[in-house]
N, C-alpha and C positions, 0 to 999 in steps of 0.2 A: 498432597502433591498431585494426586490424580486429577483434581480440579484444575490445577495450573497446567498440567499436561494436556487436558482437554481444551482449555482456552488457547494454548499454543497451537495445537493441531487445527483448531477451528480458524484461528487468525491467519495462519500461514498457508493452509490448504483448503479445508472443507468449506469455510465461509469466506474465503479470500475475497476482498471487496471488489477486485477487478475480474479475476478469473471465474469466480463463482457467482457473484452478484451483479457484475458489470456496472458498477457505480464509478463515479469520478471520471467520466469520459473526457471532460474538458481538459484537465491537466494531462491526462493520458495521451491525448492526441497532440497537445500543444508543446509540452516541455520535454518530450522524449526524443528529441532530435540528437541528443548525446547522453552518455551515462551520467556525467557530472551534474547537469541541470536536473535530470529526472530523479536521481537518487537523493540529491540535496533537498528537493521539494518533498520527496517522500519522507525523509527523516524529519523535516520541519512539521509535516502533518502528523507523524507518529508522536512527536513531542507534544503538540497541541492536544492530540487525542488522549494521551496518557494523563496529562494534567487536568484536562476538562472532565474526564471520567472520574478521577480521584476527587476533584472539587465537588462535582455533583453528588457523588456518593456520600461525602461528608455532610453536605448541606441539604440533602433530600428531605430530611425530616422538618426542615424549616421553610421549605418552598411550597406554597399552596398549590394544589393540583391544578387549579384553573389557569394559573399563569406560569406553569412550569416551562412551556416551550419558549416564551420570551426570555425568561430568566436563563435557561440553558444557552440560548443564542448570545445573550449578553456575556456570560462566562466565556464562551468560545471566542467571541469577538475580542474580549480583553486579552486573552492569551495569544491570539493571532497578532494583535497589536504589539505585544511584547516581542514576539518572534520577528515581526517586520522591522521593528526598531533595532533588534540585535543584528539582523542581517545588514541593515544599513550602516551600523556602527563598525562591525568587525569583518564583514565580507561584502564590502560595498560593490565590488565588481560583479559578484554573483547576484547581489541585490538588484543591480541594474538589468541583468540578463533575465531574471525571473519576473521582475516587474510586478504586474497586477496579480499574478498567480499566487503570490504569498497572501495578500488580503483575501483572495477568493477561497482560501481554505475555510473561511467562515461558512461559505455556501456549499461546501462539499457534503454531499448527502450522507456519506458514511460517518462523518464526525458526529452530526446530530443523531443519526440512527443509533450509534452505539451508546451515546449518552442516554437516550430514551429507552432503548431495549435492554441495556445491561446495567449501566451505572446507577440508574434510578431505582434498581431493585436488588443490588448486591453490595457486599462490603467494600471498603475503600481499596484495600490492597488488591483484591481480585479485579476490581473495576479499573484500577490504574494499570495493572498488567494486561488486562483485556484491551484497553485503549492503545497501549504501546504496541502490543503484538499485532493487533489489527492494522495499525499504521505501518508497522515494520513489514507486514505482509504486502501492503500496498507499495512500500518503498522498494522491496525486492522485485516485484513485477515491473514497476517503472524503470528500475535500474537495468533489468535484463532486456526490456523492450528498447530502452535508450541505447544500450550497448549494441543490440542487433541493428537498429536503424542507423546508428553511427557507422558501423562497419559496412553495411550494405550501401548506404547513401553516400558516405564520404571516404570510406576506406581507412578510417582511423579508429583508435581505441583510446578512451579516457581523455579525449581532447578537452581542454579547459580546466583540467584538474589543478593547474597551477594557481587558479584563483581561490581554491579552497585550501590546498596544501602547498605551501611555498617550497620550491625546489624540485617538485615533481613536474613531469611533462608528459603529454600524451604521446601515443605511438602512431607513426604513419605506417600502417600495415601494407596498403596498396600504393600505387604510384601517386605522386602529388597531384597530377592532373585528373585523377579518377573522380568521377561523379556519377551517381545514379539518382536522378531527381525523384523518382517514385518513392525511394526509401526515405527521403527527407520530408516529403509532403504527407498530409494527413491520410490519404488513401493507403500509403505504405504502412502507416501505423495500424490501420484497420486490418490489413492483410496479415501482418506479423502477429498482431494480437489474436486474430482468429486462429492462426496456427498454434499459438500458445494455449488457447482455450481447448482446441481440438486435442492437443497432446495431453492436457490435464484430464479431459473426459475419457480418453483412451486408457490412461493409467488407472483411473477410477474403475472403468469397466473391467479391466484385467484383474484388479484387486477384488472386485465383487464376485467375478467368476471363480477366482481361486478360493475365496471364502466359501462360496456355495459348494464347490467340489469337496472341500475339507469337511463341510457339514454333512454332506451325503456319505462320505467315507466313514465318518464317526457313527452315523446312523445304521450302516450296514451290519457291523458286529452286534449291535444292540438288537436289531431285528432278527439276526440269526440265533442269538441266545434266547430270544423270546419264543 
């Protein structure tokens, strides 16, 4: 279980694909205008990453090393095609909104990176969990960023949720005529994402400083006893 806890911690925090590795900037800037679009694309990416990691881990012994990258891309592309067709069939309105960004999951650096760095070297269950949790960490960051941009730019929360869950509707938090263009445009995404990365780095710095203090306090009694 310690292995799965470490994978979870890495995916959600330590190696988060956006906050730590700053990968996948294209969807991060383009689809985070509201929570619904951002989190939906993040979950689709997590699904693709989980299945592609599991498939590569199971097939790695049969894939010649020299052609592993093209084979990995073919596996990822096949799974993205399945996701694209599923969105078109069951969530057509959301499919029209996300558009080209569903097929572009194939080109997302983090998907191929996890297949190459983890799935090609580890057992299937661990690889599947790693793929899902790395994708879910990405989805959480996209969702939070989308929620913030939506509130700052349009004064709403969860707008468009009805295209995913029938019967639910978004909230108009501020006045209906409220609009802040910077929050909707890509520069607003850069600013808010920079704030999120700064907060993460600050929390890490505090945790490291606290751990260093605790280590010094533990060493003091040992030094006195010596």
